[in-house]
N, C-alpha and C positions, 0 to 999 in steps of 0.2 A: 435599167435605172439602178443606181447604187448610192448608198449614203456614206459620206466620209466625215470623220471627226478627228480631233486631236487628243492624244493621250501621252502620258509620260511614263517612261521606265528608267530605272537607275542605269541600265546598260546603254540605252539608245537616246536618252533625253526625250524631247517632245517630237513626235512624228505623226504623220497621217496614218489613220487606221480606216478600214472598211469592214464589211461583214462577208463571211463565206457561210453558205448553208451546208451543214453536215447532218445527214439523217434528219432533215426537217428542222434543224435548230440553227439559228443565226449565231455564228461564232466570230468575235472580233479578230481581225487579222491585221498585222502591221503592214502598211503599204509602202512606206518609204524607209530606207536604211542607208543614207548616204555616208555613214561613218562619223557623223557629227550631229549635234543637236540642231535639227532643221528649224524647230520652233515655229511652225506655221500658224499664222493668225490673220484676222480680217478676211476670212474665206468669203468670197463673193462670186455669185454666178453671173457670167456675162458671155454672150456670143458662143453659146454651147460649150463652155468650159468654166472651171472654177479657178479664180485668180486669188493669190494670197501673198502676204509679206512673209518671207522666209530668210533664214540665216544662210550665208554661203561658206562660213568658216574660212574666209579668205580676206584679202585686202578690200574686197567689195562690200563687206559687212552684210546688211540686209538688203535684199533686192526683190523684185517682182517675179513670182513664179506662176506657171500655168499647169493646171491639172486638166489634161484633155479628156474628151469623151471616151477615148480608147484606154484611159488609165495612165497614160504617159505623164511624167512630171518633168517640166522644163524650166530651167532658170531663164527668164525672159529678158532681163535687163542686166547691165553691168555699168551702172551709172555712178560715178564718183566712189567715195570711200564708204558710203552708207546711205543709199537712197531711202531706205526705210519707208516704203509706201504704206500709208495708213488712211483710214476713213474712205475706203474704196466704195464708190457710189455710182450706180448706173443712171445716166441721163442723156437723152438725145442721141441714142445709138452709139454711145461711147462709155468708157469707164473712167471716172475722174478720181484723183486721189491727191493727198498731200505727200510731196516727196522732198527729200533733202539733198542738196548738192552745193558745193562751193560755199558753205556757210549760210545757205539760205533755204528756208522752207517755202516752197512755191506750189502752185496748182499744176498738176500734170494730167495729160489725157492719153488714155489707151484707146486708139481708134478701132473701128470694126475690122480694119485690115491688119491689125496687130502692131501698128506703129505707135511709138511712145514719144510724146512731145511735151516739153516744158511750156506751159500755157501762159504763165505770168512771170513778170520780172519786177513786180512791185517791191520796193525796198522794205516796206512795212516799217518796223521799229528797229531795224538794224539786223535782224535775223530772218527777214523775209516776210512774206504775206501771211504765212502760217495758217493756211485754210483748214479749219477743223469743223466738226459738228455739221456735216452736210445733210441737207434735206431737199427733196424735190417737191415743189409746190407751184401751182399756177404757171406751168410751162417754163419753169426756171429752176436752177440749182442755187440754193441759198446756203451761206456758210458764215462762220465766225472768222474774221480776218484782221490782221494787225494794221494799224495806221501809224505814221510817225508822230502825230500830235494827239490823237484821241483814243489811244490804246486799241483794244479790240472792238470792232463794230460789225454790223451786219452787211454782208456783201451779196450781190446777185450775179450769177452767171446766166446770161440770156441764151436762148436757143440759137442765136446768131453768133455765139462765142464771145460776146462782149462781157467784160467784167466791170461792175459798178459798185462803188462804196455807197450803200443805201442809207445808212444812218450816221449821225454825228451827235450822239447823245452822251453828255458827260465826258469824263476823262477815260472811261473804260467800261463800255456797255457789256462786253464779254457775253454775247448771246450763246446759250448752251441748251441742250435737250430740245432741239427744234423738232416739233411734232405737229403733224397736220390733223386738224379736227374742225368739223363744222364749217368748212369752206374758209379756213384761216390757218395761219401757221403760228403756233404758240411757242414761247421760249422763256427761259430764265434770263433776266437781264439785270445789270447793276447800275444804279444811279444814286448819287448823293448818299453813298454808304449803305444802300438798301438793295437786297436781292428780291425782285418782284416778278410777277407774271406779266409778260408782254404779248401783244397780239399784232401780227402782220396781216392786215386785211387783204382781201382779194383785189382791192383797188390800189394796194401798195402802201397804204397808210400804216404807221407804227404807233401803237397806243400802249402806255403803261396801264395794265388792267387792274392791278391790285395795289393797295396801300397798307396792307396788314403789317403792323410793326414787328410781328414775329418776336424774336428774342433780342431785338436791338439791331440786328443785321437784316431784318426784313422777313418776308414769308419764305424765301429761299425755296422756290418750287423746283423739285428735281424728280427724276425717274417717272416721267409722264407716260401714261399708257391709256389708249382709247378702249373703252369697254361699255357695252350696253347703252349707247347713246350719250356718253359722257367722257370727259377727260379726267383721269385720276392721277394724283401726284402726291408726293411726300412734301409736307410744308411744316414750318416751324411755328409753334405756339408759345406765348410768353410763359405759361405755367407748366405745360406738359410736353415740352420738347417736340420732336418730330412726330406728326400724326398724319393720317390719311385725309386728303382734301378731294373735293369733287368740283369740277367746272361743268355746269349743266349746259345744254345746248341753247339755253336762254341767256347765257353769259354769267349766271349767278355762280359765286364761289362759296362753298360750304365746307366747314371743318366737319369731317364725317366720323372720326373716331376721337375718343378721349380715354386712351388706355395707358395706364402706367405713367411713368415720368419721361418716356421716350420710346414710342412704338417703333420708329425707324422702318416703316414699311417699304420694301423693295420688291418689285415683281420678280418671280422666280426665274424668268428667262434671262435676267440680267447677269451677265458674266461678272465674276468678282473684279471690281475695279474698272469695269467697262460698261457703263450704263447704256441701255438701249430702250427702245419703245416698241419692240416687235410684238405682234399678237401672240407669240408663243406662250405667254403666261396665261392665256385663256384656254380652259379645258372643261368640258362637260357643263357648259353654260355658267362658268364662274371664272373669276380672275384670282389667281393664286399668288401669295406673297410669302416672302421671308420677313419675319418681324420679331421683335423682342418681347418675350413673354414676361409679364411682371413677376411671375413665380420663378423665373430663371431660364436662361437659354434662349437661343435664337432658333425659332421653329416655324412650322408651316401654318399659314392662315388662309382663309377663304373669304372672298367677297362674292356673295351670291347675286344673281340677277335681280333679286328683290331688295338689294341694298344691305342685307345683313352681313356683318363682318364677324367671322367665327374663328377662334383658335381651333385648328383642325387636328393636329397630331403632335405629341411630344415625342419626336423620333429618337432623340438622344435624351433620355429622362433626366430630370433634376436640373441642376444649374448649368450643365454642359450644353454646348451648341450643336445642332445638326446643320445649321446654315444652308438650307436648301437653295440651290441656284443652278444656272445653266440647264434649265428645263427644256425638254424637247417633246413634241407631240408626234407620235408615230401612227400612221394609218388614218 
């Protein structure tokens, strides 16, 4: 077993790295060196390999790559001028992703046999279906997809391969941050100018769960993470900006913090500019956040199992930021 990660050097750009043990110490070792900035991202384990979106430094732009169990790195596709496979998600013994070809973003499937198939040809709003924000729930793959008339709506990929537009709410529901909690799928949705919390029930029903006015544009629930029997997220308050909110397993929504004029709590596992809801932000029976300290700087905070929210460490003292993110738990 080996761990791989992405790191940047001025000489080689973004490359894959792993660890070598030297005299009992794990030393980072550059694994790829193709002579250009490979820029691997969206690393996803499937079928005994790690798949990722990488640059080809050629007319093929970004394509799908495979990191095999033997450590070999293979450019797997050569589709169009820039396939740019993103949102790689495992479902029903296949790897699904958003891919770009001939001016359209569509849903693609990497089969267990290694075959790659464009799965949809929905015209969307002119630039394709644009399937993003994928999440597996209730034996289906759900995602945010474009429609010609209703903007972005919630779609369902069934285990039989069928693709169904599930909602027709407003002019652009734009479901994001799809997160499974308490036998339901929760997401951020927009209607009538308000970003609110929505629930997709196990029976397929879709319900707007909150009506908090936030700061005029709604509650705007983002960066959802499940911890200690609740769903935690960043939401907007009228007076104190973005604070931490809790959705209890009874369906209640509570503003949990009231710190400064904008706490902006983001789980530390969230890569910069790439929100996720992985459990990697949990460690030692706590959920860890990057948040704005009223005294200055973006620093480390801890949400304890008892519900306490504590400023934990001023890593970069004073007004400067330490901006803790891309957290990983080893062992």
